[in-house]
C-alpha positions, 0 to 999 in steps of 0.5 A, a space after each residue: 449492469 455497470 454505469 456505462 451499460 445503463 447510460 447506453 440503455 437510456 440513450 437507446 430508449 430515448 432515441 427510440 422514443 423520439 421516433 416512436 410517432 413515425 412508426 406505422 401502427 402495425 409495427 407498434 402493435 407487434 412491439 407491444 405484443 412482443 413486450 407482453 410476451 417477454 414480460 410473461 416469460 420473465 422469471 420472477 425475482 426471488 430474494 434467496 438469502 445466501 448462507 456461507 459456512 466458515 469452518 475455521 477462521 485463520 489468517 492467510 499470513 499465519 500460514 494456516 492452510 499451507 502448513 499442518 497444525 504442528 508447524 503453524 509456528 513457522 508461519 508466525 516466525 516468517 513474520 517475526 524473523 525479518 522484523 528481528 533482522 531489520 531491528 538488528 541491522 538498524 542497531 548495527 548501523 547505529 553502532 558503526 556510525 557511533 564508532 566512526 564519530 568517536 574515531 573522527 573526534 579522536 583524530 581531531 583531538 590528536 591533531 590538536 594535541 600534537 600541534 605545537 601551539 602555546 596554551 594561550 592559543 586555546 583561549 583565543 577567540 580566533 582559535 576556531 577560525 585557525 582550526 577551520 583553516 587548518 582542516 581545509 
């Protein structure tokens, strides 16, 4: 029984107990006899220990019951291959981003070197402001 069932049973018992004094004596005698008969028919509660026999312990993710023993390594590869693909993809993304960064820096360097500025402009503190204005 769950909690809701128990709460309902307690409420019904409480409601019946409140009106118990209003019942006629013959009705209470019949209810008492019915209760005695019900208790006599009740089965004895026997605690029988349950035993479970496990033939072989295997993980479901390893594919133990799905594949025969010679092909059990396929189950493990099913977990490793996606992980390797993920790592390879992340390395590829990192390499691509690095190449893009190098290309952007090379483009900026080429633009700065091809610009006709005197060498003293590179030593000027306002040179960064000039670069920011020329990029926009």
